[in-house]
N, C-alpha and C positions, 0 to 999 in steps of 0.2 A: 373359556380361555385356557390355552395350553401353556403350562409353565415349563420352561427349559432350564435345566440345571447347567449353569455356565462353567462349573468347576471342571468337568471332564474336557471341555473345549479349551479352557485355559491351560490345563495340565498338558494337553497335546500340543498347543501352540508354543509354549515357552521353550521346550527343547528345539523346535524348528527355528525359532528366532535366534537362540543362542548359537545353533549350528551355523546359521547364515552369517551371523556376525563373526564367528570364528573363522569361517572360510574367507571372508573378505579381509579380515585382519591378517591372516596368513599370507595372502597374495600381496598385500601392501608391504610386507617386510622384505620381499625380494628386491634387491637393487638392480635394476635393468638398465642403468645409465650406460651410454656408449662413449667411446673415445671421441674427443672433440675434433681430432684431426686424423684423416686417413688418406694416405697417398695410394690411390688404387693401383698405380703402376708398380709400386713397391710390394703391394699385397699379392699381385698376380704370381702365378707359378704353382708349384706343388707344395701341399701341406699334408702332413701325416696326422691321422686321428689317433690321439693317445688315450682318450677317454671320452665317454658320452653317457647320457641318460639313455636307458633302453627305450626303443620305439620300434614299431612294426616294420618300417621300411629299411632298417639296417639290422634287424634281429639276426643273430648267428653269423654276422659278417665280421671278419677279422682282416688285418692287413689293409685297412681302409686308407685311401689317399683321396685328396680332392685337388684337381688341377683347374686353375682359373686362367683364362686367356681373354684378351679383348677382341671383340668382333668389330667388323667395319661399321656396323650401325650403332656402336656405342654400348651395346649390351655386352655382358660378360658370359663367355661359354664356361660351363661347369661340367667337369667330367669326374664323377666319383667312381673309384675302382676299389674292389675288395674281393675277398675269397670266402666262400661258404664254409663255415664251421672250423676249418683249419687253414693254415698258411699255404698248404698244398691242395686245398679244395678247389672247387670249380670257381673260376673268376666271374665276378659280376661287374657290370658296367652300367652306370646310369648317366645319361647325358641330359643336361638342363641348361637353363640360362638364368642370369641374374641381372637385376637393374637397380639403379639408385634413384628412387622416386623423388627425393628431395636433395638437390645438389648442395644445399646448406648443411645437410646431415649425411655425408657420404658413408658413415659407418652404420647406417640403418638401411640395409639392402633388402630386396625381395628376391626370392629364388623360386624357380618353377621347374619341376621335372615332368609335369603333366599339363599340357595344353595351356589354359589361361589361369590356372590355379597357382597362386603364389603364396609362399610362406615367408615369415620373417627370418632374417639373418642379421643379428645384431653383433657387431664387433664391440664387445664390452670392455675388453682390456687387450693391450697389444704391446709387445716388446718394442723398444725404441728402434731396434735394428730389424724388426719384422721377423723375429726368430720363433716366437710363440704367440698364440692368440687365444682368448677366451670368447666363445661364441654362444649367444643365447637368442631368445626371441621374446615377444610380448607374453607368450605363455611360459609358465614355470616348468613345463614338461620337456623342454628342449635345452640341452646344454652340451657343449663340446669343448675339449682341450685339444688344440692343434699345435703342431710344431713343424719346423722346416726339416727336422731330422726324425728318423723313426724311434729314437730313444733320446731322453734328456737326463741330465743329472738328477739324482733322487732328491737333492736339496731344492733344486729349482721346481721339481714336480710338487714337492710339499708346499713350497711358497705359493704356487698356483692354487693348490687346494685351499690354503689359508685365505687367499684372495676371494675365492668362491664362498667359503664359509662366512667371511666378513660381509659378503653381499646377501647372505641369508639362504644360500642354497644348501640342501641336504647332500653333502658329498658322499654319503653312504649309498646313494642311489646311482653313483657313477660306476660304469663298467669300464675297466681298463681294457683297451683294445690291443691284442697282441700284434706286433709288427715284426717283419723280418729284420734280423740283425744287420747292421751296417757292414758293408764289405770294406776290408782294409785296403787302403790305396797304395 
C-alpha cells in the first residue's frame, strides 16, 4: 500500500482557496447598481469622455465623444469618435448600436460594435439634468465618466470620483481623457 503525504497537497491548496475567496470578495464590493429612471430621449446626443479605465479598444485614443441617436427600429445608433495619441492625431470612428433588453431597467443597455457581440453599458449614476453620467458594466474592468461638455468644474469632477470610490472602484486606474477646449461663444 502506498502512503501519500497529504501535507504538501494541503499546503498547495490553502493559498488557492484563499486566493479564490479573495477574488470573489473583491468583486462583490463593487456597487454596480444603476439609476432607477432613465429617459432615453434625454440621454441621446453627444457625450464627452472625461475619464475611463484602460482597455484595448480605446487605448491611446483622446478627444473621445459618443453620440447616441434613435433609429427607426427602436435601436440606438452609437458613434464613437476620437483621435489617436493627440488631439491633432488621426481621427478614429466606431459605429455601433445599443439596445435596452429589459424595458423595466432602461439603464442597463447592451452595446455592440461588432456583429452580434454585445457588451454591458450600465448607467450607474446620472445628473438630474443629464449633464454627466457614470457608466460601468457587469465587469469591474470597464468604467467611464461622461459629460455633456469637454471640461467640467474640478469640484464636480472630484465629487464624481468620490461617488466612484464609495462604490468600491479603484479610481487610481482611471485615465483622464484629454479633450479640446471649449470655444468661446
